[in-house]
ZANU-306463 format. One record per atom (N, C-alpha, C): residue in one letter; x, y, z. Coordinates in steps of 0.2 Angstrom, whole numbers, plus 5000, padded with zeros to 4 digits. Layout:
N
AXYZ...
//
This chain:
379
X524751564887X524751634885X524351674890X523851654893X523551694899X523951704905X524451654906X524851664912X525351724910X525551724904X526051774901X525751844902X525051844900X524751904900X524651934907X524551884912X524451894919X525151924922X525651894920X526351924922X526451994919X526252004913X526352074910X525952124914X525352104915X524852144919X525152164926X525452114929X525752124936X526352174935X526752164930X527352204929X527052284928X526552284924X526252354922X525952384929X525652344932X525252364939X525852394944X526352354944X526952374949X527252434947X527352444940X527552504937X527152564939X526452554938X526052604940X526052624947X526052574951X526052584958X526652624960X527252604957X527852644959X527852714957X527452724951X527352794949X526952834954X526452804956X525952834961X526352844968X526752794970X527052804976X527652854976X527952864970X528452914969X528052984970X527452994967X527153054967X526953074974X526653024978X526453034984X527053054989X527653014987X528253034991X528553104989X528453124983X528553194981X528153244985X527553224986X527153274990X527453284997X527653235000X528053235006X528653285006X529053265000X529653304999X529553384998X529053394994X528853464993X528553495000X528153465004X527953485010X528553505015X529053455015X529653475019X530053535017X530053545010X530453595007X530053665009X529453665008X529053725009X529053735017X528953685021X528953695028X529653735030X530153705027X530853735028X530853815026X530553825020X530553895018X530153935023X529553915025X529153945029X529553965036X529953925038X530353935044X530853985043X531253985038X531854015037X531854075031X531354075027X531354115022X530754165023X530954225023X530354275024X530154315018X530454295013X530354335006X529654305003X529154335003X528554315000X528554304993X528954344989X529054334982X529454274980X529954254984X530354194983X529854134984X529554134990X529054084991X528554074986X528254124983X527754114978X528154094971X528754114970X529054084964X529154014965X529453994970X529553914971X528853884971X528353904974X527753874974X527453864967X527553914963X527353914956X527753864952X528453854953X528853804950X528553734952X528353724958X528153664961X527553644957X527053694956X526453674953X526553654945X527053694942X527153674935X527553604935X527953584940X528253524939X527853464941X527353474946X526853424948X526153444947X525853434941X525153454939X524653434944X524753384948X524253364952X524153404958X524753444960X524653494965X524353564962X523753574964X523453634960X523453694965X523653684971X523653744976X524153734981X524553784983X524953784989X524753834994X524653815000X524353865005X524853865011X524853925015X525153925021X524653945026X524653915032X524253935038X524653945044X524353985049X524653985055X524154005060X524353985067X523953995072X523954075074X523354105075X523254175077X522854175084X523154195089X522754205095X522254255095X521654255099X521154295098X521354365099X521854375104X522054445105X522454475099X522754435095X523154455090X522854465083X522154455083X521854455076X521854515073X521754575076X521754645072X522454655070X522954645074X523654655072X523754615066X523554545066X523754505060X523354525054X522754545055X522354565049X522654625045X522954675049X523254735047X523854715043X524254675046X524954655043X524854615037X524354575036X524154545030X523854585025X523554635027X523254685022X523854725019X524354745023X524954775020X525354735016X525354665018X525754615014X525454605007X524854595007X524554575001X524254634997X524254695000X523954754996X523154744995X522854704999X522154694998X521854685006X521254705006X520954705013X520954625015X521154615021X521254545024X520854545030X520454485031X520154475038X520054395038X520054375045X519954305046X519254295045X519054245041X518354225040X518254155042X517554135042X517354065044X516954035038X516953975037X516653945032X515853935033X515453955028X514753955029X514453885026X514053855030X513753795028X513053805025X512853865024X512253885020X512253865013X511753865009X511753845002X512253884998X512353955000X512753994995X513553984998X513653955004X514253945006X514654005007X514354065009X514654125010X515154125016X515754155015X516154165021X515954225025X516054215031X515854275036X516354285041X516354335045X516854355050X516854295055X517454275057X517454225061X517254245068X516854195071X516554215078X517154215083X517054235089X517554245094X517754175096X518354165097X518654095099X519354115102X519654055105X520254075109X520854085104X520754055097X521254065092X520954045085X521354055080X521154035073X521754015070X521553985064X522053955060X521953975053X522054035051X521854055044X522354045039X522154045033X522654035027X522854115026X523554115025X523754185024X524254195018X524354135015X524754135008X524354075004X524354094998X524054044993X524354054986X524454004983X524754004976X524353954972X523953964967X523954034963X523554084966X523854144966X523554204969X523054234964X522554274966X522054304962X521354264962X520954294959X520254264959X520254204955X519854144957X519454144963X519754114969X520454104969X520854074974X520854124980X520854194979X520854234985X520254234989X519754204987X519154194991X519254154998X519754114998X519854075004X520454105008X520754155006X521254195010X520954215016X521254195022X520954215028X520454165031X520354115027X519854065030X520154025036X519754025041X519953985047X519853915046X520453875046X520353805045X520053765051X520053795057X519653765062X518953765061X518653805057X517953815056X517653755051X518153725048X517953665043X518153605046X517653565049X517853505053X518353455049X518253435043X518653385040X519353415039X519453485038X520053515038X520353515045X519953535049X520253545056X520553475059X520253425058X520453355060X521153345057X521253345051X521853335048X522453385050X522253445051X522653505053X522953485060X522453465065X522653455071X523153395072X523053345068X523453285068X524153305065X524253355060X524853375058X525253415063X524853455067X525153495072X525453455078X525053405079X525253365085X525853315083X525853285077X526353235075X526953265072X526853325068X527453345064X527453305058X527053265056X527053225050X526453245045X526553225039X526053245034X525353215036X524853245035X524153225037X523653245032X523253195030X522853205024X522053215026X521753255023X521053265024X520653205020X520053195021X519653145017X519553185010X519553145005X519453174998X518753204998X518653264995X518053294994X517953324987X517353344986X517153374979X517453444978X517753454973X518053524971X517553564967X517553624969X517053674965X517153674958X517753664956X517853664948X517753594945X517553544949X517453474947X517953424949X517753364949X518253314952X518253314959X518753274962X518853274969X519653284971X519753304977X520353314979X520453314986X521053324989X521153324996X521653374998X521753385005X522253435007X522753395011X523353405010X523853375014X524253425018X524253415024X524553465029X525253445031X525653495033X526353475036X526553535041X526653515047X526953565052X527653555053X528053615052X528753605053X528953585060X528553595065X528653575072X528153535075X528253495080X527753455083X527553485089X526853485090X526553505097X526053455099X526353405102X525953345104X525353365109X525453415113X524953435118X524453475115X524453495109X523953545106X523253515106X522753545108X522053525108X521653595107X521053585104X520653635103X520353665109X520353625115X520053645121X520453685125X521153695124X521553735128X521653805125X521453855128X521453925125X522153955127X522653925124X523253965124X523553975117X524054015117X524354035111X524953995109X525053965103X525653935102X525953965095X526553955095X526953975089X526853915084X526353915080X526253855075X526053885068X526353855063X526153865056X526253805052X525853795047X525853735043X525853755036X526053715032X525953715024X525553665022X525153675017X524753625014X524753625007X524553565004X524553554997X523853534995X523553564990X522853544988X523053494982X522753434982X522953384977X522353364973X522453364967X521853334963X521953264961X521453224963X521553154963X521553124955X521153154951X521153134944X521853144941X522153204942X522853214940X523353164943X523253154949X523653104952X523653034949X523053014948X522952944945X523252944938X523153004934X523453004927X524152984927X524552994932X525252974931X525352894930X524852854933X524852784933X524652754926X524352794922X524052774916X524452794910X524552744905X524952764899X524552734893X524552754887X524152734882X524252664880X524852634883X524952564881X524752514886X524652534892X524552484898X523852464899X523352504896X522652484897X522452464903X522652494909X522452474915X521952524918X521452494921X520952534924X521152544932X521052604935X521252614941X520652634946X520752614952X520252634957X520652654963X520352704967X520652734973X520152734978X520252694984X519852684989X520052724995X519652744999X519752785005X519152795009X519252815015X518652825020X518352895018X517752895017X517352955015X517152995021X516753055019X516553095025X516053065029X515753015027X515252975031X515552915034X516152905035X516552855038X516352785034X516252795028X516152735023X516652735018X516852675016X517352675011X517052695004X517452735001X517252764994X517752744989X517552724984X517952694978X517852734972X518352764970X518352804963X518652764958X518352764952X518552724946X518852774941X519352754938X519652784932X519752734926X519352744921X519352694916X520052694912X520152634909X520752624906X520752674899X521352704898X521452754893X521752714886X522052664887X522452624882X521952584878X522152564872X521752514868X521952444870X521452404871X521552334873X521852304867X522352264869X522752224863X522352154862X521852144866X521552074866X520952074861X520852024857X520252024853X519651994856X519751964862X519251934866X519451934873X519051964878X519151964885X518851904888X519251874893X519051814896X518851824903X519251874907X519151884914X519551944916X519351974922X519752034924X520252014930X520852034929X521352024934X521452094938X521452084945X521552144949X522052134954X522452194956X522952194961X522752254965X522852254971X522752304976X523352324980X523552384981X524152404985X523952464989X524052454996X523952515001X524552555002X524352625003X524952665004X524752705011X525152695016X524952725022X525452765025X526052765022X526652795026X526852865023X526352895019X526552965017X525953015019X525552995024X525053035027X524453035022X524452995017X523852985013X523652915012X523152895017X522952825018X522452805012X522752785006X522352765001X522552694999X522052664996X522152594993X522052604985X522552584982X522552594974X522352524972X521952524967X521752454964X521952464956X522252414954X522352404946X522052344943X521652364938X521252304935X521352304927X521352254925X521452244917X521052184915X520752194909X520452134906X520952084903X520952024905X521451974902X521051934896X521451924891X521051884886X521651864881X521351854874X521851824869X521851884864X522551884861X522651934855X522351904849X522351944844X522051914837X522451854835X523151854836X523551804834X523351734838X523351754845X523251694849X522551664848X522051704847X521351684845X521351644839X521751664834X521751624827X522151554829X522651554833X522951494835X522451444838X522051474843X521651434847X521051404842X520851454837X520351424833X520651374828X521251384826X521551334821X521651264825X521851274831X521951214835X521351174837X520851224838X520151194840X519951154834X519951184828X519751154821X520151084820X520851094821X521251034820X521050974825X520950994831X520750944836X520050914835X519550954832X518950934830X518950884825X519350904819X519450854814X519750794816X520250794820X520650734823X520150694827X519750724831X519250694835X518650664831X518450694825X517950664821X518250604817X518950614815X519250554812X519250494817X519450514823X519550464828X518850424829X518350474829X517650444831X517450394825X517650414819X517450364813X517850304814X518550304816X518950244816X518650204822X518450234828X518250204833X517550164832X517150204828X516550174826X516650114821X517150124817X517250064812X517550004816X517950024821X518249964825X517749934829X517249974832X516749944835X516249904831X516149924825X515749884820X516149814818X516749824817X517149764815X517149714821X517249744827X517249704833X516549664834X516049704833X515349674833X515249624828X515549634822X515449574817X515849514819X516449534822X516949474824X516549434830X516249474834X515949444840X515349404837X514949424832X514449394829X514649324826X515249334822X515449274819X515749224824X516049244829X516349204834X515749164838X515249204839X514649174843X514349124838X514249144832X513949094827X514349034826X515049034826X515448984825X515448934832X515448974837X515348934844X514648894844X514148924841X513548894841X513548834837X513848844831X513948784826X514348724829X514848744832X515348694836X514948654841X514548694845X514148664850X513648624847X513248644841X512748604838X513048534835X513648544832X514048484829X514248444834X514448464840X514748424846X514148384848X513548414849X512948384851X512748334846X512848344840X512648294835X513048234835X513748254836X514248194836X514148154842X513948184848X513848154854X513248104853X512748134850X512048094849X512248034844X512648044839X512747994834X513147934838X513647964842X514047914846X513647874851X513147904854X512747874858X512347824854X512047844848X511647794844X512047734842X512747744840X513147694838X513247644843X513447674849X513547634855X512947584857X512347614856X511747584857X511647524852X511847544846X511747494840X512247434841X512847454843X513347404844X513147354850X512847384855X512647344861X512047294858X511647324854X511047284852X511347224847X511847244843X512147184839X512447134843X512847154848X513147104852X512547064856X512047094858X511547064861X511247014857X511147034850X510746984845X511246924844X511946944843X512346884842X512346834848X512346864854X512346814859X511746774860X511146814858X510546774858X510546724852X510846734846X510846684841X511246624843X511846644846X512246584848X511946544853X511446574857X511146534862X510546494858X510246524853X509646494850X509846444845X510346454841X510446404835X510546334838X510946324843X511046254845X510446224848X510046264850X509346234853X508946204847X508946244841X508546234836X508746174831X509446164831X509746104827X509446034830X509245984825X509045914827X509745884830X509545834834X510145794837X510545754832X510245724827X510545684822X510945724817X510845794817X511145834812X511945844815X512045834821X512745844823X513145784821X512845724821X513145664819X513345664812X512845684808X512945694800X513545744799X513545794803X514045844801X514745814803X514745774809X515445744811X515645694805X515145654802X515345604797X515545644791X515245694789X515445734783X516145754784X516345784790X516945804792X517445754791X517345694794X517745634793X517945614786X517345604782X517445594775X517945644772X517845704773X518245764770X518945754772X519145734778X519845724779X520145664776X519745604775X519945544771X520045564764X519645604761X519645614754X520345664753X520445704757X521045744757X521645704757X521645654761X522245614762X522345574756X521745544753X521845494747X522045544741X521845594741X522045644735X522745654736X523045664741X523745674742X524145614741X523845554742X524245494740X524345484733X523845494729X523845494722X524345534718X524345594721X524845644718X525545624719X525645584725X526345554726X526545504721X526045454719X526245404715X526345434708
//
């Protein structure tokens, strides 16, 4: 049963992994589409409509942004153009690291990389319009990678003002492998980015019936691995939990270097638990009966051993007695023979010499009388 549950968990984890992989792949597809629109479609209204449809189709994408490189000498012209485009005052700003995080006018530099389009538009999102991405180190690093490689590049996840955690995924339509922040030259570069909410992304992998807890591991801002946990949402089908089974899968080919972990408590269902209890009781009863039979057998064997030993003792005692009697009889026989031999030797010595003559005469007369008697019977 546990092996079957492990297999079911493995299948569910693979399904969840495929869901997450598909969503991350969708991020890349969306970036490619938006990058193409940035390059070939100049209609801001159409771009906003498409961006709105994307956010509705993919709830984990909570913001779409466009950025571009602006050389220092082009800042005023760019600000004026964006003010006309948006109908609101526009200026390139820098991120403030003070407690209130106020944005301020960007200091002089060889160039800037401000956000010039954002969906959803309006308060409070408009506050980051014009924000120079180069002024935020963890954004700048991912942005530069995207510009140099032309491939999706992710920032490290960070805390969101509205709660939870998210990350920015950049895509550049063109590669600029020689671009560095130390070369003060202007380039025709623009990027599109998606702001991703991690909790909504992980929600795709959870269903009410899979009862799988998720973890997302990545390298945090302090170069330490950070692991976020999302508790299982489903109801556990198990009456008793025995151990936790875990599967990890890494995703590195979509610009989002995450390690997803899938974990589920493995145990026994109510039916299986009842079967185990019943079988346990059955085997306990069988074991108890077997124990009784073994004890009875051992007792009978002990009695039999005692009787056998008693019989062997009696046989040995009887054998000893018979041997003793045989030895006594043999001794008595020897004594009788010895006495007879002694008498045979003693009697002749004790008889007087004339007794032998008398006995001979008696024997002779006896023979004569027998013959005379025989003659009379014939007459």
